[in-house]
BAVO-669383 format. One record per residue: x, y, z negated of N, C-alpha, C in turn; residue in one letter. Coordinates in steps of 0.2 Angstrom, whole numbers, plus 5000, padded with zeros to 4 digits. Example, Ala and Ser with C-alpha at 12.3 -4.5 7.8 and 13.67 -1.06 7.14 Angstrom:
2
   n.x   n.y   n.z  ca.x  ca.y  ca.z   c.x   c.y   c.z  res
  5066  4972  4961  5062  4978  4961  5066  4984  4961    A
  5064  4989  4965  5068  4995  4964  5064  5000  4961    S
This chain:
264
   n.x   n.y   n.z  ca.x  ca.y  ca.z   c.x   c.y   c.z  res
  4906  4904  5050  4901  4908  5048  4902  4914  5044    M
  4906  4912  5038  4909  4917  5033  4913  4924  5037    K
  4917  4921  5042  4920  4925  5045  4918  4930  5049    N
  4911  4928  5051  4907  4932  5057  4904  4937  5053    F
  4901  4936  5046  4898  4940  5041  4903  4945  5038    I
  4909  4943  5036  4914  4947  5035  4915  4953  5042    I
  4915  4950  5046  4916  4956  5051  4910  4960  5053    L
  4905  4958  5051  4898  4961  5052  4899  4968  5047    L
  4902  4964  5041  4903  4970  5035  4908  4975  5037    T
  4913  4974  5039  4918  4976  5041  4915  4982  5047    N
  4913  4982  5052  4909  4985  5057  4904  4991  5052    R
  4900  4988  5048  4895  4993  5045  4900  4996  5039    G
  4906  4996  5037  4909  4998  5032  4912  5004  5038    I
  4915  5002  5044  4918  5008  5049  4912  5013  5049    K
  4906  5010  5052  4901  5015  5052  4901  5020  5047    L
  4901  5017  5039  4898  5022  5035  4903  5026  5033    L
  4912  5024  5033  4917  5029  5032  4916  5034  5038    G
  4915  5033  5045  4916  5039  5049  4910  5042  5048    N
  4905  5042  5045  4901  5046  5043  4902  5051  5038    C
  4904  5049  5033  4907  5053  5028  4914  5057  5030    F
  4918  5052  5035  4923  5057  5038  4920  5063  5042    K
  4915  5061  5045  4914  5068  5049  4910  5074  5046    V
  4906  5072  5040  4905  5075  5036  4910  5080  5031    L
  4915  5077  5030  4920  5081  5026  4923  5086  5030    S
  4923  5086  5037  4926  5092  5040  4922  5098  5037    Y
  4915  5101  5039  4912  5105  5036  4915  5107  5028    P
  4913  5099  5024  4914  5102  5018  4920  5105  5016    F
  4927  5102  5019  4934  5107  5018  4933  5113  5020    H
  4930  5115  5025  4929  5122  5030  4926  5127  5022    W
  4921  5125  5021  4918  5127  5015  4921  5128  5010    L
  4923  5124  5008  4928  5121  5001  4936  5120  5001    F
  4940  5125  5005  4945  5122  5007  4952  5120  5001    P
  4949  5121  4996  4954  5122  4990  4952  5116  4986    K
  4944  5114  4987  4940  5109  4982  4946  5102  4983    K
  4947  5101  4978  4951  5092  4977  4949  5087  4971    R
  4949  5083  4973  4946  5076  4966  4951  5072  4964    F
  4952  5072  4958  4957  5068  4954  4956  5060  4955    E
  4960  5056  4957  4959  5049  4956  4963  5048  4949    I
  4959  5043  4946  4963  5042  4940  4970  5039  4939    P
  4973  5040  4935  4980  5036  4934  4978  5030  4932    V
  4972  5029  4929  4970  5021  4925  4965  5021  4925    Y
  4961  5016  4928  4953  5014  4929  4952  5007  4926    S
  4950  5007  4921  4948  5000  4916  4943  4995  4922    K
  4945  4990  4922  4939  4985  4926  4933  4987  4923    A
  4928  4987  4927  4921  4988  4925  4917  4980  4922    K
  4920  4976  4924  4917  4970  4923  4920  4964  4921    I
  4919  4959  4917  4926  4957  4916  4925  4949  4920    K
  4933  4948  4922  4936  4945  4926  4934  4938  4924    A
  4931  4931  4929  4934  4926  4928  4939  4925  4926    A
  4941  4917  4923  4947  4916  4920  4949  4911  4926    N
  4956  4916  4928  4961  4914  4934  4967  4912  4934    D
  4971  4907  4934  4978  4908  4934  4982  4911  4939    A
  4979  4915  4944  4980  4915  4951  4983  4923  4949    G
  4981  4926  4956  4984  4933  4957  4982  4937  4951    I
  4986  4942  4947  4983  4947  4943  4978  4951  4945    P
  4974  4954  4942  4969  4957  4944  4969  4964  4943    K
  4974  4969  4946  4977  4974  4944  4978  4976  4950    V
  4978  4983  4954  4978  4987  4959  4983  4992  4959    I
  4986  4993  4963  4993  4996  4962  4991  5002  4969    W
  4990  5008  4968  4992  5014  4974  4997  5018  4970    Q
  4998  5022  4976  5004  5028  4974  5001  5033  4980    T
  5003  5039  4981  5003  5043  4986  5007  5050  4982    N
  5008  5056  4986  5012  5062  4984  5009  5066  4979    F
  5000  5065  4979  4997  5067  4972  4991  5064  4974    S
  4987  5064  4966  4981  5061  4965  4977  5065  4966    N
  4977  5072  4967  4972  5076  4969  4971  5075  4976    Q
  4964  5074  4978  4965  5072  4984  4959  5076  4987    S
  4959  5074  4995  4951  5077  4999  4945  5072  4995    T
  4942  5076  4998  4935  5070  4999  4935  5064  5004    L
  4938  5064  5007  4938  5057  5011  4943  5052  5007    P
  4946  5054  5004  4952  5051  5001  4949  5049  4995    V
  4946  5052  4991  4942  5050  4985  4936  5047  4986    Y
  4933  5046  4993  4927  5042  4992  4930  5036  4995    L
  4934  5036  4998  4941  5028  4999  4941  5026  4994    N
  4944  5028  4987  4945  5026  4982  4939  5023  4977    Y
  4933  5028  4979  4926  5024  4975  4924  5019  4977    L
  4926  5020  4986  4921  5011  4988  4927  5006  4987    F
  4934  5007  4986  4938  5002  4985  4937  4998  4976    N
  4934  5003  4971  4932  5002  4965  4926  4999  4966    R
  4921  4999  4969  4916  4995  4970  4916  4990  4973    L
  4921  4988  4976  4924  4982  4980  4930  4978  4974    M
  4929  4979  4968  4934  4976  4964  4934  4980  4956    S
  4927  4978  4955  4924  4981  4949  4928  4976  4943    L
  4931  4971  4943  4935  4967  4939  4941  4967  4938    D
  4944  4972  4941  4951  4974  4943  4953  4980  4939    H
  4958  4980  4936  4961  4987  4933  4963  4989  4938    D
  4965  4996  4939  4967  5001  4943  4973  5005  4941    Y
  4979  5006  4943  4983  5011  4942  4985  5014  4950    Y
  4985  5022  4947  4988  5026  4952  4995  5028  4948    Y
  5001  5027  4953  5007  5028  4951  5010  5035  4955    V
  5013  5040  4952  5016  5046  4954  5023  5044  4956    S
  5025  5049  4961  5033  5049  4963  5036  5049  4957    T
  5036  5051  4953  5040  5053  4946  5039  5047  4944    E
  5033  5044  4943  5032  5036  4939  5034  5030  4942    A
  5036  5031  4949  5038  5025  4953  5046  5026  4951    R
  5049  5032  4952  5057  5030  4949  5058  5028  4942    Q
  5055  5031  4938  5056  5028  4932  5053  5021  4931    E
  5049  5017  4933  5048  5010  4933  5055  5006  4937    F
  5057  5010  4942  5063  5006  4945  5069  5006  4942    I
  5069  5013  4938  5075  5013  4933  5075  5010  4928    K
  5070  5007  4925  5068  5003  4920  5067  4996  4920    A
  5066  4994  4927  5065  4987  4928  5070  4983  4934    N
  5073  4988  4938  5076  4983  4943  5084  4985  4941    A
  5089  4982  4945  5096  4983  4944  5098  4989  4946    S
  5104  4990  4942  5107  4998  4945  5107  4998  4952    D
  5111  4993  4955  5111  4994  4964  5105  4995  4966    E
  5098  4991  4964  5092  4993  4967  5090  4999  4966    I
  5091  5001  4960  5089  5009  4958  5092  5014  4961    Y
  5100  5015  4961  5104  5016  4966  5102  5018  4973    Q
  5099  5013  4978  5098  5011  4985  5091  5017  4984    S
  5087  5016  4980  5080  5018  4979  5082  5026  4979    Y
  5085  5029  4976  5088  5035  4976  5089  5038  4982    C
  5091  5035  4985  5094  5036  4991  5089  5038  4996    Q
  5085  5035  4996  5078  5036  4999  5073  5043  5000    I
  5074  5047  5006  5072  5055  5006  5065  5055  5009    T
  5061  5048  5011  5054  5048  5013  5050  5045  5008    D
  5046  5048  5007  5039  5046  5002  5038  5039  5002    G
  5035  5038  5009  5032  5032  5012  5038  5025  5012    A
  5043  5028  5012  5049  5021  5014  5050  5021  5005    A
  5050  5027  4999  5050  5024  4993  5046  5020  4992    Q
  5038  5021  4992  5034  5018  4991  5035  5010  4994    A
  5038  5009  5000  5040  5003  5002  5043  4999  4997    D
  5047  5001  4993  5052  4997  4991  5050  4997  4984    L
  5045  5002  4981  5042  5002  4974  5036  4998  4973    W
  5033  4995  4978  5027  4990  4980  5029  4983  4979    R
  5035  4983  4982  5038  4974  4982  5041  4974  4975    L
  5044  4981  4972  5046  4977  4965  5042  4977  4959    L
  5036  4980  4960  5032  4981  4955  5027  4976  4957    T
  5025  4973  4962  5022  4967  4962  5025  4960  4960    L
  5032  4960  4963  5038  4954  4960  5038  4954  4953    D
  5038  4959  4950  5038  4959  4942  5032  4959  4939    K
  5025  4962  4942  5020  4961  4938  5014  4958  4941    L
  5014  4957  4948  5010  4956  4952  5003  4960  4952    G
  4998  4956  4956  4994  4961  4958  4993  4963  4966    G
  4986  4967  4968  4987  4970  4974  4988  4977  4974    I
  4993  4977  4981  4994  4984  4983  4991  4986  4987    Y
  4989  4993  4988  4983  4995  4995  4986  5002  4997    M
  4989  5002  5004  4991  5011  5005  4985  5013  5001    D
  4985  5022  5001  4979  5025  4999  4974  5026  5003    I
  4975  5024  5010  4971  5025  5015  4966  5019  5016    D
  4970  5014  5014  4966  5006  5014  4959  5006  5013    A
  4956  5002  5016  4949  5002  5014  4947  4993  5013    C
  4944  4990  5009  4943  4984  5008  4935  4981  5012    L
  4936  4976  5016  4930  4975  5020  4927  4969  5015    V
  4930  4965  5012  4925  4960  5008  4927  4961  4999    W
  4924  4959  4995  4926  4959  4987  4933  4955  4985    P
  4936  4962  4981  4944  4958  4982  4944  4953  4979    L
  4941  4951  4974  4942  4944  4971  4939  4937  4975    S
  4936  4940  4980  4936  4933  4986  4939  4933  4990    R
  4942  4938  4990  4949  4938  4996  4956  4934  4992    I
  4957  4936  4984  4961  4933  4982  4961  4926  4979    T
  4955  4925  4977  4953  4918  4974  4956  4912  4975    R
  4959  4910  4971  4963  4902  4972  4970  4902  4975    G
  4972  4909  4976  4977  4910  4980  4985  4913  4975    R
  4989  4912  4977  4995  4915  4974  4999  4920  4977    E
  4996  4922  4982  4997  4925  4987  4995  4927  4992    H
  4993  4934  4996  4990  4936  5002  4992  4939  5005    V
  4997  4937  5012  4997  4943  5017  4993  4946  5023    F
  4994  4951  5025  4990  4951  5031  4993  4954  5037    I
  4991  4951  5043  4993  4953  5050  4989  4959  5053    S
  4993  4962  5058  4989  4968  5059  4985  4966  5066    N
  4982  4973  5069  4977  4971  5075  4980  4970  5082    K
  4986  4973  5082  4991  4973  5088  4992  4966  5091    Q
  4997  4964  5088  4998  4958  5089  5001  4955  5084    D
  4995  4954  5081  4997  4948  5075  5005  4949  5071    R
  5007  4955  5069  5013  4955  5066  5008  4956  5059    Q
  5013  4954  5054  5016  4955  5046  5013  4963  5046    I
  5011  4966  5042  5009  4974  5040  5010  4972  5031    T
  5012  4978  5029  5014  4979  5022  5007  4983  5018    N
  5001  4984  5021  4997  4991  5019  4994  4987  5012    F
  4993  4981  5016  4990  4976  5007  4993  4970  5008    F
  4995  4969  5001  4999  4965  4999  4996  4959  4991    I
  4995  4957  4992  4992  4954  4984  4995  4947  4982    A
  4999  4946  4977  5005  4943  4974  5004  4940  4967    T
  5006  4933  4964  5007  4933  4958  5014  4936  4955    K
  5016  4936  4951  5025  4939  4949  5029  4934  4952    P
  5034  4935  4952  5040  4930  4954  5040  4928  4959    N
  5039  4931  4965  5037  4929  4973  5044  4928  4976    N
  5047  4923  4978  5053  4923  4982  5052  4926  4988    P
  5048  4927  4993  5047  4931  5000  5048  4938  4995    V
  5044  4940  4992  5045  4948  4990  5053  4950  4987    L
  5056  4944  4984  5062  4945  4982  5067  4944  4988    Q
  5067  4942  4993  5072  4940  4998  5069  4949  5001    K
  5063  4950  5002  5062  4957  5006  5068  4960  5001    T
  5065  4961  4996  5069  4967  4991  5075  4968  4994    I
  5079  4961  4993  5087  4960  4995  5089  4963  5002    A
  5084  4962  5005  5085  4965  5014  5084  4972  5014    Q
  5081  4975  5012  5078  4982  5011  5084  4985  5008    V
  5088  4983  5001  5093  4986  5000  5100  4987  5004    V
  5101  4981  5006  5105  4978  5010  5103  4985  5018    K
  5098  4986  5019  5097  4988  5025  5097  4997  5023    N
  5098  4999  5016  5098  5005  5015  5107  5007  5013    I
  5110  5001  5010  5117  5003  5010  5121  5002  5016    Q
  5118  4999  5023  5121  4999  5029  5116  5001  5034    H
  5113  5009  5032  5108  5011  5036  5111  5011  5044    Y
  5105  5012  5047  5105  5013  5055  5100  5017  5058    D
  5102  5023  5059  5097  5027  5059  5093  5027  5065    A
  5095  5022  5070  5088  5019  5074  5084  5017  5074    Q
  5084  5012  5068  5079  5009  5066  5074  5013  5062    K
  5073  5019  5058  5070  5022  5054  5065  5018  5049    G
  5059  5019  5048  5056  5019  5042  5054  5010  5042    V
  5051  5009  5049  5047  5003  5049  5051  4997  5050    Y
  5059  4997  5052  5063  4992  5051  5069  4992  5046    F
  5069  4998  5042  5072  4997  5037  5070  4998  5028    T
  5062  5000  5028  5060  4998  5022  5054  4994  5024    T
  5050  4995  5029  5043  4994  5029  5041  4986  5033    G
  5036  4985  5037  5033  4979  5038  5037  4974  5040    P
  5042  4977  5046  5046  4973  5049  5050  4967  5046    A
  5053  4971  5038  5058  4967  5034  5053  4961  5031    V
  5048  4964  5030  5042  4959  5026  5042  4953  5030    L
  5040  4953  5036  5039  4950  5042  5044  4945  5043    E
  5053  4947  5042  5058  4945  5043  5058  4939  5037    Q
  5057  4942  5031  5057  4936  5026  5052  4932  5025    A
  5046  4932  5029  5041  4928  5028  5043  4922  5034    L
  5046  4924  5039  5049  4920  5044  5050  4912  5042    A
  5046  4907  5045  5048  4901  5043  5044  4898  5034    G
  5042  4903  5032  5037  4902  5025  5032  4898  5026    E
  5029  4894  5022  5023  4892  5021  5018  4896  5018    D
  5017  4903  5021  5013  4906  5017  5006  4907  5020    A
  5001  4911  5016  4993  4914  5017  4995  4920  5021    Y
  4993  4919  5026  4992  4926  5032  4985  4927  5032    I
  4981  4932  5030  4974  4934  5033  4974  4938  5039    R
  4971  4940  5042  4968  4945  5047  4966  4952  5042    S
  4968  4956  5046  4965  4962  5043  4959  4963  5043    Y
  4956  4960  5048  4949  4961  5049  4946  4959  5044    R
  4947  4953  5040  4943  4951  5035  4946  4952  5028    Y
  4951  4957  5026  4954  4959  5021  4952  4966  5019    T
  4955  4972  5024  4955  4979  5024  4958  4983  5030    A
  4955  4986  5029  4957  4992  5036  4958  4999  5034    I
  4963  5001  5038  4965  5007  5036  4961  5014  5040    Q
  4960  5020  5038  4958  5026  5041  4949  5025  5042    G
  4948  5023  5038  4941  5022  5039  4936  5026  5035    C
  4939  5030  5031  4936  5034  5027  4939  5043  5028    F
  4945  5039  5030  4950  5047  5030  4955  5045  5037    T
  4960  5050  5037  4964  5049  5042  4971  5053  5040    N
  4974  5056  5047  4982  5061  5042  4977  5065  5040    E
  4974  5071  5044  4973  5076  5043  4969  5076  5036    Y
  4966  5072  5033  4964  5073  5026  4970  5072  5021    F
  4972  5065  5023  4977  5062  5019  4984  5067  5016    Q
  4985  5071  5022  4990  5077  5022  4988  5082  5022    Y
  4983  5084  5020  4980  5093  5020  4984  5097  5015    M
  4988  5094  5012  4992  5099  5007  5000  5097  5009    D
  5002  5093  5014  5008  5092  5015  5009  5090  5024    K
  5005  5095  5026  5006  5094  5034  5011  5092  5036    P
  5012  5087  5041  5016  5083  5042  5019  5079  5038    R
  5016  5078  5034  5021  5074  5026  5020  5065  5029    G
  5017  5063  5035  5017  5056  5035  5024  5054  5038    K
  5025  5048  5036  5032  5045  5040  5033  5045  5045    W
  5029  5045  5050  5029  5045  5056  5034  5050  5060    I
  5032  5058  5054  5035  5062  5057  5042  5064  5055    H
  5045  5061  5050  5049  5060  5046  5058  5059  5051    A
  5061  5062  5052  5067  5062  5055  5071  5056  5053    D
  5073  5049  5056  5076  5046  5054  5083  5045  5053    A
  5086  5048  5055  5094  5051  5053  5093  5054  5045    K
  5089  5058  5043  5087  5058  5036  5086  5055  5032    D
  5083  5050  5034  5079  5044  5029  5082  5043  5022    L
  5089  5042  5024  5094  5039  5019  5099  5043  5017    I
  5100  5045  5010  5106  5051  5008  5112  5046  5007    K
  5116  5048  5009  5124  5043  5008  5124  5043  5001    K
  5127  5035  5001  5128  5033  4994  5136  5031  4995    G
  5137  5029  4989  5145  5024  4989  5145  5019  4994    A
  5150  5019  4998  5152  5014  5002  5150  5007  4999    P
  5148  5003  5003  5147  4997  5002  5150  4991  5005    K
  5154  4985  5001  5157  4981  5005  5152  4975  5010    P
């Protein structure tokens, strides 16, 4: 019964998001340069209940926090669904500074070899969550249920996608020091050091690596339908209005990783 109610909520949010998305086309036609600022930090609006589980912190990143109307509305909606969580937006520069300060030189050098922003974010989210814990969501991800109810009593939450129940990484929630994330990080670094251009982002730094690390693990995996969906309020056009063809799917796989020092 609960899942049925969440599914109904999912459908209602999709309808609402699509309405705002349609209205955003004439808005940005009239005001093509208008942008809205996603804050670097937003404090929780209500006091969180005592919980020793997943830290109540949301992490997001993008190439800029100056966003179009749909991306900003997506941010606002997620904040309504997570009022007892702190929120952090992390810039491209801040991502690199965090990794330099908190990761090994080997990991940092591997990160610096990545040329694509989405692939950089793949590794950064793993390192941030393993070090600090919390919830990572892609900038276009939209919660379909209050975040605390999704993570309550859990040490981690992973989600599967809609096509074939494969693991995806646009939403990850975890306590710090997660062995699955550590295993994923190690494999991502290995993939970078021995880069195969035929694999591209998805199999080098993305969801396929996380799915491989989860194989055989006793992990809590939740369907995206009851957790978060992508592209509800926004789409590629609005997300990359200031960076046309900036999405990772347009990146040339052979240019994804810069040459580094040979590894044994």
